[in-house]
N, C-alpha and C positions, 0 to 999 in steps of 0.2 A: 233497209230497216239498220238501227244501228245495234248492234253487235256488244252484249254484255258481257264483260274479264268475270270469270267467277273464277271465286273466293277459294283454293285448296287450303285445305283441311289435311293435319297432320293425326295418324291412328295414336294417342299420350295412355292410355289406360284401359283396365275397367275402370264400369261407374264403383263398383267395390269396392277399389285402391283410392277412394274417395271418399275419407270417411264425412259420420253425418256433422253439420253443422261446425265443418272446419273445415282447410284447406290444404294443401301442396304442393308444391313448384315443379313444375316444371321447363327445359329448357327447349322452345320450339323455336329453330331455325335461327339460334344463337343470342333469343332473349330469351329470359327468365317471365313464366308467369302463373301468379298466381291463381291457383284452380281450387275453385269453394261449390261447395254440393250442401244449400242450403233447405233447411224444413223436412215435413213431410211430401212434398211433391216435389224433394231432387230438385227444385228449382239449381244448375250451375250458371254460373259466373266465374268467366278467365279477366284477370286484369296484371297489369304490370307487379310484379314483386317491389315492384322500384319503390321503395319510401323516400320523395324529396325530401324530407325534412330533419334525418337521420342518416341522408344517404346514403342507406344500404339494404340491402335485399332481404327485405325482413317477414313486407307485408305477406305472405301466406301463411305467419306463424300469426299472428294479429287473431283476435275478438271479434267472434262476428254477433250479430245481431241484426235487432232490427230498430229503426225510430217513427214510429207511427208503422206506414206501407214499404217504408225503404229497408233494404237488404242493404247494411253496411258496415267494413271489415273495421278496428278500430288497430294500426298501428301498433307494432307491442312493445318501441320504442319512446315515443313522446308521443301518444295515445289519441295521434288524429285520425277522425272518424274518414274513410272516403263510401264512398254509394257505389254500391257494388253495378249497379243499370249502368253508370254512365262514367266512372272515374272520377267525380267533383267531389271534393273534400269538402262537408261539412262543417270544418268550422274554419275554413278558410276556403272561400267561394273562387278567392284566384286563382288558387291551386289547384289542379288535379292532373291524374294520371293516365295512362292509356287503359280502353278494353279492350279487348278481343272475341273474334266471335268464339263460341262453343256449343256441340251438340252429341248428344249422344245418340246412340241407333247401336238398337241389337244389343244393350250391356258394354256398350264399348264408349268413350271419349274423345272426342276431334276437337282439337284446336287451332285458327290458323294467327298467324304471325302477322299478320294483316289488320291497323287499327281497327279501329270502330270508327266510323267516321258522327 
């Protein structure tokens, strides 16, 4: 039987510490990760805070929205848009940034610094 490694989650903050339809940044195991709480269903997303176009850690300060059904964030510097579910740049599909596992349990947000595959 193959043993499956579990993803280590870090307690980050209370759910209410993340404003609706906005982002915050958390330092998780040495990585800056942007956390977003989107919509009425309080969907949570965790994506790298590093903007590869401006080379600055600013994604958490971006403008959130949707493109059709796709939740996205636009970098506050040059406005490139990133899909929050997979990190793909909507404006330049050759570029993507890492996303991370995130979950809520009992009103507390947990994030793993191990990138999603």
